[in-house]
BAGU-446782 format. One line per field, with one value per residue (C-alpha): residue in one letter; x, y, z. Coordinates in steps of 0.25 Angstrom, whole numbers. Example, Ala and Ser with C-alpha at 12.3 -4.5 7.8 and 13.67 -1.06 7.14 Angstrom:
residues 2
res c(A  S) $
X c(49  55) $
Y c(-18  -4) $
Z c(31  29) $
//
This chain:
residues 703
res c(X  X  X  X  X  X  X  X  X  X  X  X  X  X  X  X  X  X  X  X  X  X  X  X  X  X  X  X  X  X  X  X  X  X  X  X  X  X  X  X  X  X  X  X  X  X  X  X  X  X  X  X  X  X  X  X  X  X  X  X  X  X  X  X  X  X  X  X  X  X  X  X  X  X  X  X  X  X  X  X  X  X  X  X  X  X  X  X  X  X  X  X  X  X  X  X  X  X  X  X  X  X  X  X  X  X  X  X  X  X  X  X  X  X  X  X  X  X  X  X  X  X  X  X  X  X  X  X  X  X  X  X  X  X  X  X  X  X  X  X  X  X  X  X  X  X  X  X  X  X  X  X  X  X  X  X  X  X  X  X  X  X  X  X  X  X  X  X  X  X  X  X  X  X  X  X  X  X  X  X  X  X  X  X  X  X  X  X  X  X  X  X  X  X  X  X  X  X  X  X  X  X  X  X  X  X  X  X  X  X  X  X  X  X  X  X  X  X  X  X  X  X  X  X  X  X  X  X  X  X  X  X  X  X  X  X  X  X  X  X  X  X  X  X  X  X  X  X  X  X  X  X  X  X  X  X  X  X  X  X  X  X  X  X  X  X  X  X  X  X  X  X  X  X  X  X  X  X  X  X  X  X  X  X  X  X  X  X  X  X  X  X  X  X  X  X  X  X  X  X  X  X  X  X  X  X  X  X  X  X  X  X  X  X  X  X  X  X  X  X  X  X  X  X  X  X  X  X  X  X  X  X  X  X  X  X  X  X  X  X  X  X  X  X  X  X  X  X  X  X  X  X  X  X  X  X  X  X  X  X  X  X  X  X  X  X  X  X  X  X  X  X  X  X  X  X  X  X  X  X  X  X  X  X  X  X  X  X  X  X  X  X  X  X  X  X  X  X  X  X  X  X  X  X  X  X  X  X  X  X  X  X  X  X  X  X  X  X  X  X  X  X  X  X  X  X  X  X  X  X  X  X  X  X  X  X  X  X  X  X  X  X  X  X  X  X  X  X  X  X  X  X  X  X  X  X  X  X  X  X  X  X  X  X  X  X  X  X  X  X  X  X  X  X  X  X  X  X  X  X  X  X  X  X  X  X  X  X  X  X  X  X  X  X  X  X  X  X  X  X  X  X  X  X  X  X  X  X  X  X  X  X  X  X  X  X  X  X  X  X  X  X  X  X  X  X  X  X  X  X  X  X  X  X  X  X  X  X  X  X  X  X  X  X  X  X  X  X  X  X  X  X  X  X  X  X  X  X  X  X  X  X  X  X  X  X  X  X  X  X  X  X  X  X  X  X  X  X  X  X  X  X  X  X  X  X  X  X  X  X  X  X  X  X  X  X  X  X  X  X  X  X  X  X  X  X  X  X  X  X  X  X  X  X  X  X  X  X  X  X  X  X  X  X  X  X  X  X  X  X  X  X  X  X  X  X  X  X  X  X  X  X  X  X  X  X  X  X  X  X  X  X  X  X  X  X  X  X  X  X  X  X  X  X  X  X  X  X  X  X  X  X  X  X  X  X  X  X  X  X  X  X  X  X  X  X  X  X  X  X  X  X  X  X  X  X  X  X  X  X  X  X  X) $
X c(-107  -112  -125  -135  -136  -149  -154  -166  -177  -182  -195  -199  -203  -215  -220  -217  -225  -237  -237  -236  -247  -256  -253  -256  -269  -273  -270  -278  -289  -289  -289  -301  -308  -307  -307  -322  -326  -338  -351  -366  -369  -379  -393  -395  -397  -412  -421  -422  -429  -419  -415  -414  -425  -432  -424  -410  -400  -390  -377  -377  -369  -371  -367  -361  -374  -381  -388  -388  -386  -388  -387  -392  -389  -394  -404  -398  -386  -384  -372  -369  -362  -355  -352  -342  -331  -322  -322  -312  -322  -335  -330  -322  -334  -343  -332  -332  -347  -347  -335  -342  -354  -346  -353  -347  -350  -347  -340  -341  -329  -325  -311  -306  -309  -303  -290  -290  -294  -288  -286  -301  -304  -295  -302  -315  -310  -302  -315  -323  -330  -331  -327  -334  -332  -339  -331  -319  -325  -339  -343  -357  -354  -367  -362  -348  -342  -338  -323  -325  -334  -323  -313  -321  -322  -308  -302  -310  -307  -292  -293  -299  -289  -278  -284  -288  -281  -295  -304  -319  -331  -342  -347  -357  -359  -360  -374  -380  -392  -401  -403  -418  -412  -402  -406  -396  -385  -374  -368  -368  -363  -351  -347  -343  -335  -342  -354  -363  -368  -381  -389  -402  -403  -397  -396  -393  -385  -377  -389  -386  -401  -397  -393  -407  -411  -398  -400  -415  -411  -400  -409  -422  -428  -433  -428  -416  -415  -401  -397  -385  -385  -379  -372  -360  -347  -341  -345  -349  -354  -358  -360  -374  -370  -360  -371  -380  -371  -368  -383  -385  -375  -378  -393  -397  -401  -399  -391  -377  -369  -361  -353  -360  -351  -354  -368  -369  -359  -347  -332  -323  -316  -304  -290  -287  -277  -263  -266  -279  -271  -260  -270  -277  -264  -260  -274  -273  -259  -264  -276  -268  -257  -269  -273  -259  -257  -270  -267  -253  -257  -268  -258  -248  -259  -263  -248  -246  -259  -255  -241  -247  -257  -246  -237  -248  -251  -236  -235  -247  -242  -228  -232  -241  -229  -219  -229  -230  -215  -213  -223  -216  -202  -209  -212  -197  -189  -181  -166  -154  -143  -133  -130  -139  -134  -144  -139  -148  -143  -149  -150  -158  -166  -167  -182  -181  -168  -170  -182  -175  -163  -171  -180  -167  -161  -174  -175  -176  -165  -154  -142  -143  -134  -139  -130  -135  -128  -131  -129  -126  -139  -142  -154  -147  -149  -136  -138  -151  -145  -133  -143  -150  -137  -144  -135  -131  -133  -121  -122  -113  -113  -108  -109  -121  -118  -132  -140  -132  -119  -125  -130  -116  -110  -119  -117  -102  -103  -113  -108  -120  -121  -136  -138  -152  -152  -163  -167  -166  -181  -185  -190  -189  -199  -193  -191  -188  -173  -175  -185  -177  -165  -172  -171  -156  -157  -157  -142  -147  -154  -146  -157  -170  -181  -189  -203  -204  -217  -221  -222  -229  -242  -251  -258  -260  -245  -241  -251  -248  -233  -237  -245  -233  -224  -233  -239  -228  -215  -218  -226  -215  -204  -211  -212  -197  -193  -200  -195  -181  -179  -181  -176  -176  -173  -178  -169  -179  -177  -168  -157  -145  -135  -121  -116  -126  -122  -108  -111  -117  -107  -117  -128  -127  -128  -130  -145  -156  -162  -150  -159  -164  -150  -144  -155  -154  -139  -140  -150  -140  -129  -138  -144  -159  -168  -180  -191  -194  -208  -208  -196  -203  -198  -205  -201  -206  -212  -212  -223  -225  -226  -213  -206  -212  -208  -194  -193  -199  -191  -179  -184  -189  -177  -167  -174  -173  -158  -156  -164  -156  -143  -146  -153  -143  -150  -160  -149  -144  -148  -158  -171  -168  -167  -178  -188  -185  -179  -190  -201  -195  -194  -209  -216  -208  -203  -211  -225  -224  -220  -233  -241  -244  -250  -260  -264  -266  -274  -282  -286  -290  -298  -306  -312  -312  -314  -327  -327  -331  -320  -310  -315  -315  -301  -296  -304  -299  -284  -286  -293  -281  -271  -279  -279  -264  -261  -270  -263  -249  -254  -258  -245  -238  -247  -252  -266  -275  -279  -270  -277  -287  -276  -273  -283  -277  -263  -267  -269  -256  -246  -245  -243  -232  -225  -225  -221  -209  -205  -207  -198  -188  -188  -185  -174  -168  -168  -161  -152  -157  -152  -157  -150  -154  -166  -174  -188  -192  -194  -204  -200  -213  -207  -204  -219  -222  -215  -223  -215  -213  -217  -213  -205  -211  -207  -199  -188  -174  -169  -157  -145) $
Y c(607  595  594  584  572  567  553  547  548  535  530  517  524  529  515  512  524  521  506  511  520  510  500  510  514  499  497  509  504  490  497  506  494  486  497  499  485  483  475  476  489  495  491  476  472  475  463  457  445  434  426  413  404  403  394  396  394  405  398  400  395  399  388  390  389  399  390  393  383  386  380  383  380  367  366  370  377  392  398  411  420  433  444  456  451  448  460  461  465  457  444  439  441  433  422  422  420  409  402  402  395  386  392  393  404  409  423  430  439  451  449  463  460  446  453  462  452  439  433  435  427  416  416  414  402  396  396  387  398  400  411  417  428  441  449  457  471  467  471  469  458  461  475  471  468  453  456  463  452  442  451  452  437  433  443  438  424  427  435  423  414  422  423  409  400  395  398  402  398  406  420  430  442  455  461  447  441  429  421  427  441  438  446  440  429  439  439  424  422  432  422  411  400  404  400  412  413  421  420  415  425  439  445  459  460  471  480  478  475  469  456  451  453  447  434  433  435  424  414  417  406  392  385  376  381  383  397  406  419  432  440  450  450  463  476  484  483  468  468  464  452  448  447  440  430  426  424  417  406  404  404  396  382  370  378  375  387  383  389  390  380  370  373  369  358  364  360  369  380  375  381  393  392  398  409  413  414  422  432  433  437  447  453  454  461  470  474  476  484  493  496  500  508  515  519  523  531  538  542  547  555  561  564  570  578  583  587  594  602  605  610  619  625  628  634  643  648  650  657  667  670  671  680  690  690  692  704  711  709  714  728  730  737  728  729  728  718  722  714  702  691  683  670  664  650  647  634  636  647  655  657  663  669  683  685  680  689  701  699  698  711  718  715  728  723  734  725  712  704  692  680  671  657  650  635  630  634  629  638  652  656  663  671  676  682  688  695  701  709  714  721  714  700  690  678  666  654  640  626  618  614  615  625  625  627  639  645  643  650  662  663  663  674  682  695  697  692  688  679  676  662  662  652  655  655  664  679  688  698  712  713  698  700  711  703  690  696  703  692  692  704  693  688  674  672  665  662  668  661  669  667  659  660  652  660  651  648  644  631  621  618  632  635  623  627  641  636  627  638  647  637  627  634  647  643  633  644  653  641  638  652  652  638  642  630  635  623  629  643  642  643  652  663  662  671  667  674  672  668  657  651  651  644  632  633  638  631  615  607  593  593  597  607  616  627  618  613  627  632  620  622  637  634  624  634  642  652  656  654  663  666  679  678  691  688  683  676  669  655  647  634  621  621  606  594  588  601  602  588  590  603  597  584  592  601  589  580  591  595  580  581  594  589  576  584  593  582  585  598  591  589  603  616  624  621  616  602  600  609  611  597  590  599  595  580  580  589  588  574  565  570  571  556  553  561  548  542  553  552  537  539  550  540  530  540  543  530  525  537  546  555  567  564  564  577  584  580  584  597  601  599  606  618  619  619  629  638  637  639  652  657  654  662  674  674  675  685  675  674  663  658  645  640  632  623  618  606  602  601  588  582  583  593  587  573  578  585  572  563  573  569  554  556  564  554  542  550  554  540  535  547  553  567  577  589  604  605  617  619  623  638  648  661  663  667  681  683  682  695  707  716  730  726  737  733  736  749  742  737  740  752  751  760) $
Z c(602  595  587  591  582  577  580  574  585  590  585  592  604  597  594  609  614  605  609  624  623  616  627  637  630  629  644  648  639  646  659  655  649  662  672  672  673  682  681  681  687  678  673  669  655  651  649  636  629  629  617  625  628  641  651  645  655  660  654  639  627  613  603  589  583  592  601  615  626  641  654  668  682  688  699  712  706  707  699  706  696  698  688  686  696  701  711  722  732  729  723  735  744  735  734  749  750  739  746  760  754  744  732  718  708  694  693  679  680  672  666  669  684  683  679  691  701  696  711  713  701  705  718  711  704  716  724  714  707  692  682  670  660  662  651  654  656  660  645  639  629  621  618  614  600  598  600  613  618  615  622  635  636  632  641  653  650  650  663  670  664  669  683  685  674  669  658  659  651  657  653  658  650  658  659  656  664  662  649  649  647  636  624  614  613  609  622  623  609  613  624  614  622  635  643  645  659  661  674  679  691  689  703  698  710  703  705  721  724  737  742  744  730  725  733  729  714  715  722  714  705  707  720  716  702  697  692  688  697  693  703  703  711  704  697  709  723  725  740  739  730  740  751  741  737  752  754  741  743  758  757  745  749  739  729  723  719  707  696  682  676  688  687  672  673  666  670  677  669  661  663  654  643  644  634  641  654  648  641  654  662  651  651  667  666  655  663  676  668  662  676  681  668  670  684  681  669  678  688  678  671  685  689  675  676  690  686  673  682  692  681  675  689  692  678  679  693  690  677  684  694  682  675  686  688  673  673  684  677  664  670  673  662  653  656  646  649  639  626  624  614  607  601  590  585  572  563  550  556  543  544  557  560  554  563  575  573  570  582  591  585  586  601  609  619  617  615  608  599  591  587  577  577  564  567  553  547  533  529  529  543  544  531  536  549  540  531  543  546  559  569  582  575  573  565  569  560  564  559  564  578  585  593  606  598  591  604  610  598  599  614  613  603  611  618  628  642  640  628  622  614  603  593  579  576  588  586  598  603  602  617  619  622  632  639  639  646  657  667  667  676  687  687  691  677  667  657  652  643  634  630  617  608  596  584  575  582  571  571  582  583  584  595  603  603  607  618  623  623  631  640  642  640  645  657  660  659  669  679  677  680  693  696  692  683  668  660  646  641  627  615  608  618  630  636  644  653  647  661  661  648  652  665  656  645  635  627  629  616  622  622  612  621  623  629  640  642  643  652  662  662  665  677  683  682  692  683  682  670  668  658  652  646  639  631  619  607  595  590  579  584  576  565  564  573  568  571  584  587  584  592  604  603  604  615  623  621  624  637  641  638  645  657  658  656  668  677  688  690  698  709  708  715  706  701  687  691  701  694  680  676  684  677  664  667  672  663  650  650  659  658  643  643  650  640  631  643  644  630  631  644  637  626  636  644  631  631  645  654  655  643  652  661  650  644  657  660  646  646  660  656  643  650  660  649  641  654  657  642  642  655  648  636  644  651  638  632  622  616  621  607  606  618  610  605  619  619  605  611  617  604  597  603  617  611  602  614  623  611  610  625  622  610  618  629  620  613  626  630  617  616  604  599  590  583  584  574  569  564  550  553  546  553  560  573  568  564  579  583  577  569  574  588  598  610  624  631  642  632  636  628  619  623) $
//
């Protein structure tokens, strides 16, 4: 069989991924920035000594030399002004009241709300009213740095330009009041290029004091005096304001209700420039997209969380059932099934091969032959096996052809009807072979998975992989057995009936995950695959992030290849397609691809969501993961010590695994390939099996 040819992994997708995540984060932040826009709903600014002289009008402009010019409404003219809108409920009612009585007003609008309700803004202008800037997010300009002040004003002006095609020159800073309560000119200076409109009569209608009080405040003062009156058409319940406006415009005799510009003799607003209109449209589209993206991401996260919780529940329930079944089987005496052939493909495994072969020969199953296939090793692997000179061990050497070819060579040379396929870095427990072949008492069983454990558990990386093997792989295998859809018999410790291998023409060599490909083929041929949790073998896991990346990339990419190769199983009888392949597609391919969204949303939530809520959600999910991991460790007879590393998995390990899926997906779409690669071995797997360990009394005796 041909070896896989290496092709340089694509790189541009990482830049695209980072760019996409940055854009998503920016859109989420934009949505978070504008989502909470409201209006005056809290205490009014405290009274202060004004820096303006007595009698200063409510319309202000600061000159380049710092001098302040002001203007006021002429006698008999009242400028009704409305802040915090537009609001889809209250603004139309106020406009209706003004239209009935032929009154005009000035609306100081919040830019974010202009983008949400542009039609309402256009109605305001079409009915003869005037617009002014009230910042983009109803921010207190006095508390903002200069760049943010300018941004709030510019964005609002652009939003109005896009909605109406006109520019604006009036500004009312949020949380402002009368000139007599202005403590400094910082806010007015920030509004360079605008006329700052304060008020003569602040109705404080946001307090909801009642319609009578609002009317009285609006019409207070000397009879016939002009005034700028502050009201609100957004930011909360404005039903009292609506009722008051109807009474104000219908009951005031000898008063003209005008816009601010009309009152002080300014011409109408000029048309906006093309650039301002284009920027406004871009801003509105970005804001709309931010809302859609936020909603979509929320539902993706909800769906992913629900699926993950459902998976945990199913895993725990099936693991409990499988554990009871396994406990009952363990009480039965072990049987002998005649000669068992163990095939060990080896490529540059000099560090581990001696321990692997000794552990196999030392197993207490009565009839074992061990076939080591040296696949063109260059580190002396074959010489190590030859020097062992152990009985029952055969060495076959061949030119490097890849792991599937090495396995098929060993299978062809084997004499047993049951074959155990073992990686060259795996060390078996003394009873592993006997435990592994027991399920073959059922003639429908064609393949059996053993229990692979991580030998090198030192450090965070080792502990994380240990937890993944115990919690992820083994819980899944228990679930797969009950669902009759086991997709993978691991290469580290797996057994096959020769008849099943003949049915599928041996180990396939056209995918990188030959173990998954073979298992799926066996299931499609009508055989069952089961899990023998007490058949334990120790393997050496990657010791560096680079090695782990290369291993998981091969696994993930190979699994994708195998799933695609066997996609027709979905239409066939049996449970591999509808259960196994769907499970792999959802939980090992699609959900990991959405994991970057979760991380982006997590960064967003740290700033825009309540800290207590974020902490509660994170602690709740972490606690659930710890509980499930603890249960899985207890099922496997492992200590609970590594549980403290579970929260830390969210920092590095989880990201590495989902990035592997991203890389594998890109490689699959581009048709990338990879050769059979091996890790740098240290021989630690042998140390995991205690020397002189006595076998349990229920082992099958040798004849």
